[in-house]
C-alpha positions in Angstrom: -270.2 -38.4 -87.7 -269.9 -41.1 -85.0 -272.6 -43.7 -84.8 -273.8 -45.0 -81.4 -272.0 -48.3 -81.7 -270.9 -50.2 -78.6 -268.3 -52.8 -78.0 -269.2 -56.3 -76.8 -268.2 -55.3 -73.2 -270.8 -52.5 -73.2 -268.4 -49.6 -73.8 -268.7 -47.4 -76.9 -266.4 -48.1 -79.8 -263.8 -45.6 -80.8 -264.4 -43.5 -83.8 -262.0 -45.4 -86.1 -263.3 -48.7 -84.9 -266.9 -47.7 -85.6 -265.9 -46.4 -89.1 -264.1 -49.7 -89.9 -267.1 -51.7 -88.7 -269.5 -49.7 -90.8 -267.3 -50.0 -93.9 -267.0 -53.7 -93.3 -270.8 -54.2 -92.9 -271.5 -52.2 -96.2 -268.9 -54.3 -98.0 -270.4 -57.5 -96.7 -273.9 -56.5 -97.9 -272.7 -55.4 -101.3 -270.5 -58.4 -101.8 -273.2 -60.9 -100.8 -275.8 -59.2 -103.1 -273.3 -59.1 -106.0 -272.3 -62.8 -105.5 -276.0 -63.8 -105.6 -276.5 -61.7 -108.7 -273.5 -63.2 -110.4 -275.3 -66.6 -110.5 -277.8 -65.3 -112.9 -275.6 -63.1 -115.1 -272.4 -63.7 -117.0 -269.7 -61.3 -118.1 -266.0 -61.3 -119.1 -263.6 -62.1 -116.3 -261.8 -58.8 -116.7 -265.1 -56.9 -116.1 -265.8 -59.0 -113.1 -262.4 -58.3 -111.6 -262.7 -54.6 -112.3 -266.2 -54.6 -110.7 -265.0 -56.2 -107.6 -262.1 -53.8 -107.4 -264.5 -50.9 -107.6 -266.7 -52.5 -104.9 -263.6 -52.8 -102.6 -262.5 -49.2 -103.4 -265.9 -47.7 -102.9 -266.7 -49.6 -99.7 -263.2 -49.2 -98.3 -263.3 -45.4 -98.7 -266.1 -45.3 -96.1 -263.4 -45.9 -93.5 -262.4 -42.2 -94.1 -265.9 -40.8 -94.4 -265.8 -38.6 -91.3 -262.3 -37.3 -91.7 -262.7 -36.5 -95.4 -266.5 -36.5 -96.0 -266.5 -34.7 -99.3 -263.6 -36.6 -100.8 -265.1 -39.9 -99.8 -268.5 -38.9 -101.3 -266.8 -38.0 -104.6 -264.8 -41.2 -104.6 -267.9 -43.4 -104.0 -269.8 -41.5 -106.7 -267.0 -42.0 -109.2 -266.9 -45.7 -108.3 -270.6 -46.0 -109.0 -270.4 -44.0 -112.2 -267.7 -46.4 -113.5 -269.2 -49.6 -111.9 -272.8 -49.6 -113.2 -272.1 -49.1 -116.9 -269.2 -51.6 -116.7 -270.6 -54.5 -114.6 -273.6 -56.6 -115.6 -274.1 -57.8 -112.0 -275.5 -54.4 -110.8 -274.5 -54.9 -107.1 -275.9 -52.3 -104.6 -272.7 -50.2 -104.6 -275.0 -47.1 -104.4 -275.3 -47.9 -100.6 -271.8 -46.7 -100.2 -272.5 -43.4 -102.0 -275.7 -43.0 -100.0 -273.9 -43.4 -96.7 -271.1 -41.0 -97.9 -273.7 -38.4 -99.0 -275.5 -38.6 -95.7 -272.2 -38.3 -93.8 -271.2 -35.2 -95.8 -274.4 -33.4 -94.7 -274.2 -34.7 -91.2 -270.6 -33.4 -90.9 -271.7 -29.9 -91.8 -270.8 -29.8 -95.5 -274.3 -29.1 -96.5 -273.5 -27.2 -99.7 -271.2 -29.9 -100.9 -273.9 -32.6 -100.1 -276.5 -30.6 -102.1 -274.1 -30.2 -105.0 -273.2 -33.9 -105.1 -276.9 -34.9 -105.0 -277.7 -32.5 -107.8 -274.8 -33.7 -109.9 -275.8 -37.3 -109.4 -279.4 -36.6 -110.4 -278.4 -34.6 -113.4 -275.9 -37.2 -114.5 -278.4 -40.1 -114.2 -281.1 -38.1 -116.0 -278.8 -37.0 -118.8 -277.6 -40.5 -119.3 -281.1 -41.9 -119.5 -282.2 -39.2 -121.9 -279.5 -40.2 -124.3 -280.6 -43.8 -124.4 -282.5 -45.1 -127.4 -286.3 -45.7 -126.9 -286.8 -49.0 -125.1 -283.3 -49.2 -123.8 -283.6 -46.9 -120.7 -282.6 -48.5 -117.4 -284.6 -46.0 -115.3 -288.0 -44.7 -116.2 -289.4 -41.2 -115.2 -291.1 -42.6 -112.0 -287.8 -44.2 -110.8 -286.0 -41.0 -111.6 -288.4 -39.0 -109.5 -288.0 -41.5 -106.7 -284.2 -41.2 -107.0 -284.5 -37.4 -106.6 -286.6 -37.9 -103.5 -284.1 -40.4 -102.1 -281.2 -38.1 -102.6 -283.1 -35.2 -101.1 -284.0 -37.3 -98.1 -280.4 -38.4 -97.5 -279.3 -34.8 -97.4 -282.2 -33.6 -95.3 -281.7 -36.4 -92.7 -278.0 -35.7 -92.5 -278.7 -32.0 -92.0 -281.3 -32.8 -89.3 -278.8 -35.0 -87.5 -276.2 -32.3 -87.7 -278.7 -29.8 -86.1 -279.6 -32.3 -83.5 -276.0 -33.0 -82.5 -275.3 -29.2 -82.4 -278.4 -28.7 -80.1 -277.3 -31.5 -77.8 -273.8 -30.1 -77.6 -275.2 -26.6 -76.8 -277.5 -28.2 -74.1 -274.5 -30.0 -72.7 -272.4 -26.9 -72.6 -275.2 -25.0 -70.9 -275.5 -27.7 -68.3 -271.7 -27.6 -67.7 -271.8 -23.8 -67.4 -274.7 -24.0 -65.0 -272.8 -26.6 -62.9 -269.7 -24.5 -62.9 -271.7 -21.4 -61.9 -273.4 -23.4 -59.1 -270.0 -24.6 -57.9 -268.6 -21.1 -58.0 -271.6 -19.8 -56.0 -271.1 -22.6 -53.5 -267.5 -21.7 -53.1 -268.3 -18.0 -52.8 -271.0 -18.8 -50.1 -268.5 -21.0 -48.2 -265.9 -18.3 -48.4 -268.3 -15.6 -47.1 -269.4 -18.0 -44.3 -265.8 -18.6 -43.3 -265.2 -14.8 -43.3 -268.3 -14.3 -41.2 -267.2 -16.9 -38.7 -263.7 -15.5 -38.6 -265.1 -12.0 -37.9 -267.3 -13.2 -35.1 -264.5 -15.2 -33.5 -262.2 -12.2 -33.8 -264.7 -9.9 -32.2 -265.5 -12.3 -29.4 -261.9 -13.3 -28.5 -260.4 -9.9 -29.2 -262.8 -8.1 -26.9 -262.7 -10.7 -24.1 -259.0 -11.3 -24.1 -258.3 -7.6 -24.2 -260.5 -7.1 -21.1 -258.8 -10.0 -19.3 -255.4 -8.6 -20.2 -256.3 -5.2 -18.8 -258.0 -6.6 -15.7 -255.0 -8.9 -15.0 -252.5 -6.1 -15.6 -254.4 -3.8 -13.3 -254.5 -6.4 -10.5 -250.8 -7.2 -10.9 -250.0 -3.5 -10.8 -251.8 -3.0 -7.5 -250.3 -6.2 -6.0 -246.9 -5.0 -7.1 -247.2 -2.2 -4.6 -247.2 -4.9 -1.9 -250.4 -3.8 -0.1 -251.7 -5.3 3.2 -252.7 -8.9 3.0 -256.4 -8.1 3.4 -256.2 -5.5 0.6 -254.2 -7.8 -1.7 -256.8 -10.6 -1.1 -259.6 -8.2 -2.1 -257.7 -7.0 -5.2 -256.9 -10.6 -6.3 -260.5 -11.7 -5.7 -262.0 -8.8 -7.7 -259.6 -9.4 -10.6 -260.3 -13.2 -10.6 -264.1 -12.6 -10.5 -263.8 -10.1 -13.4 -261.7 -12.5 -15.4 -264.1 -15.3 -14.7 -267.2 -13.3 -15.8 -265.4 -12.1 -18.9 -264.2 -15.6 -19.9 -267.6 -17.0 -19.2 -269.3 -14.5 -21.5 -266.6 -15.2 -24.1 -267.2 -18.9 -24.0 -270.9 -18.4 -24.3 -270.6 -16.2 -27.4 -267.9 -18.5 -28.9 -270.2 -21.5 -28.6 -273.0 -19.7 -30.2 -270.8 -18.4 -33.0 -269.3 -21.9 -33.8 -272.8 -23.3 -33.6 -273.0 -22.9 -37.4 -270.6 -25.9 -37.6 -273.0 -28.1 -35.7 -274.1 -31.5 -37.0 -277.3 -31.7 -39.1 -279.2 -33.4 -36.3 -278.6 -30.6 -33.8 -281.1 -27.9 -33.2 -280.8 -24.5 -34.8 -280.5 -21.5 -32.4 -283.5 -19.2 -32.8 -282.0 -16.1 -31.3 -278.6 -14.5 -31.7 -275.9 -15.0 -29.1 -275.6 -11.2 -28.6 -277.5 -8.0 -29.3 -278.2 -4.5 -28.0 -280.2 -6.1 -25.2 -276.9 -7.2 -23.7 -275.3 -3.7 -24.1 -275.5 -3.3 -20.3 -273.4 -6.4 -19.7 -270.9 -5.3 -22.3 -270.5 -1.9 -20.6 -270.1 -3.6 -17.2 -267.3 -5.7 -18.5 -265.6 -2.7 -19.9 -266.0 -0.9 -16.5 -264.3 -3.8 -14.8 -261.3 -3.0 -16.9 -261.1 0.5 -15.5 -263.1 2.4 -18.2 -265.9 4.8 -17.2 -268.5 3.7 -19.7 -271.6 5.9 -20.0 -274.6 4.9 -22.2 -277.3 7.3 -23.5 -280.5 6.5 -25.5 -282.6 8.9 -27.4 -285.8 8.1 -29.4 -288.0 5.1 -29.0 -286.1 1.7 -29.2 -287.7 -0.9 -31.5 -286.9 -4.6 -32.0 -284.2 -5.0 -34.7 -283.8 -7.9 -37.1 -281.4 -10.4 -35.4 -278.6 -9.9 -38.0 -278.8 -6.1 -37.6 -279.0 -6.4 -33.8 -275.9 -8.6 -33.8 -274.1 -6.2 -36.1 -274.9 -3.2 -33.8 -273.6 -5.1 -30.8 -270.4 -6.1 -32.6 -269.7 -2.6 -33.6 -270.0 -1.4 -30.0 -267.9 -4.4 -28.8 -265.1 -3.8 -31.4 -265.1 -0.1 -30.5 -264.7 -0.8 -26.8 -262.0 -3.4 -27.6 -260.0 -0.7 -29.6 -260.4 1.8 -26.7 -259.2 -0.8 -24.2 -256.2 -1.8 -26.2 -255.1 1.4 -27.9 -256.8 4.6 -26.9 -255.5 5.1 -23.3 -258.8 6.6 -22.5 -260.6 6.8 -19.2 -264.1 7.7 -20.3 -266.2 6.2 -23.1 -269.7 7.5 -24.2 -272.1 5.2 -26.0 -275.1 6.9 -27.6 -278.0 5.1 -29.3 -280.2 7.4 -31.3 -283.4 5.6 -32.5 -284.9 7.2 -35.6 -287.8 6.4 -37.8 -285.9 4.2 -40.2 -282.5 3.7 -38.7 -280.6 3.5 -35.4 -277.4 5.6 -35.0 -274.5 4.4 -32.8 -271.9 6.9 -31.5 -269.0 5.6 -29.5 -266.7 8.4 -28.4 -263.7 8.3 -26.0 -261.3 10.9 -24.4 -258.1 9.1 -25.4 -255.3 10.2 -27.6 -257.0 9.3 -30.9 -255.4 7.7 -33.9 -252.0 8.9 -35.2 -252.4 11.4 -38.0 -251.7 10.1 -41.4 -251.8 6.4 -40.3 -254.4 4.3 -42.2 -257.2 2.9 -40.1 -256.7 -0.8 -39.1 -258.7 -3.9 -40.1 -260.8 -3.7 -37.0 -262.4 -0.5 -38.2 -262.7 -1.9 -41.7 -264.5 -4.9 -40.3 -267.0 -2.6 -38.5 -267.5 -0.7 -41.8 -268.1 -3.9 -43.7 -270.7 -4.9 -41.1 -272.6 -1.7 -41.5 -272.5 -1.7 -45.3 -273.6 -5.3 -45.4 -277.1 -4.2 -44.2 -277.3 -1.0 -46.2 -275.8 1.3 -43.5 -272.6 3.3 -43.1 -269.9 3.8 -40.6 -267.2 6.5 -40.1 -264.3 6.5 -37.7 -262.2 9.6 -37.1 -260.4 11.6 -34.5 -262.8 14.0 -32.7 -261.2 16.6 -30.5 -258.9 14.9 -28.0 -260.5 11.5 -28.6 -261.8 9.1 -31.2 -265.3 8.8 -32.6 -267.0 5.8 -34.2 -270.3 6.9 -35.9 -272.5 4.2 -37.4 -275.9 4.2 -39.0 -277.9 0.9 -39.4 -281.3 0.6 -41.0 -284.2 -0.8 -38.9 -285.0 -3.4 -41.6 -282.8 -6.0 -43.3 -282.3 -5.5 -47.0 -283.7 -8.3 -49.3 -280.2 -9.2 -50.5 -277.5 -8.0 -48.1 -274.3 -7.0 -49.7 -271.5 -9.5 -49.3 -268.7 -7.9 -47.3 -265.3 -8.1 -49.0 -262.6 -10.1 -47.3 -260.3 -8.2 -44.9 -257.4 -9.2 -42.8 -257.9 -9.0 -39.1 -255.4 -6.9 -37.2 -255.9 -4.2 -34.6 -256.7 -0.6 -35.3 
């Protein structure tokens, strides 16, 4: 287990450098203690050499204590078993075994640590029992203290292991929460980009389609080479219609792109479009040559701004599709206000959609708008024309469903 050791520059030491430092410190303590003890005891030179060799072996093994915790603990225990009966200096080599035993428990080898502690206690107790009266090195009180010391080492090591595991789990949870937050932020950004793309598509698609039809109609009339007065009136009407349409398009585009404003700019409090502007929308469609008729049943009530905008966009996209693809002359828009929902029906007398051909992304976009607020939308051929039938609730759901991404191409 790594210790929180730091290099002189402030950075944390590597695992191997920390192990080498710990082994060196333990060796220094044991060597100094043994050298001091040697001044008061004497023993044969061979025993002294063997004792120092055991000290070097036991302390040096600590360098590998985290890679091979059980093997190091066994090696230091054997070194102590041989050293203490052999040497008369009695240096504190048990420090090496204590640290190895603690590391064994801290590295998750709890059973091995308990077994080593039990073997150590039994071996010391058995050795002392066999001594003659008056020759014991450790009395019963010291033996009990040794048992408590060994148990404490194993318990502290296990507690440290548990603490490290808990901190690791907390760190993983924090990382998972951070990844989830980033994923949600990316999802929100993606949904917002899709919403802006849908709004820009609806605004530009409708307005440019009307401008194209208005300009084409004017050029067609001018191609017949009418009288100058008639040509001037035709051109003036076409330019005024184009001007009005482009002005409305710029207004809606500014409002739509307002979500990209700077933080110090004011937030718009009302939507750029809604059913209140349905008359203007119908008037622009009439300027393109369509006979647009609106009908209202029931009692209109104020809609939440998002639902109001969705209803407006559905009507707008339907008129855009009629202008570009249907070849219709008459369009009927019906608003049926119910107790809990408003129903929109946009029907034309054009040729309808080709049989067997899948509906385009424009209709899928309208369907997504309706579903996002808990409503529904169907689009199908109806007699000689085409019908868009949408139902939108009068209240906004607590958590609107996120519309799936869709490509934007015409019906």
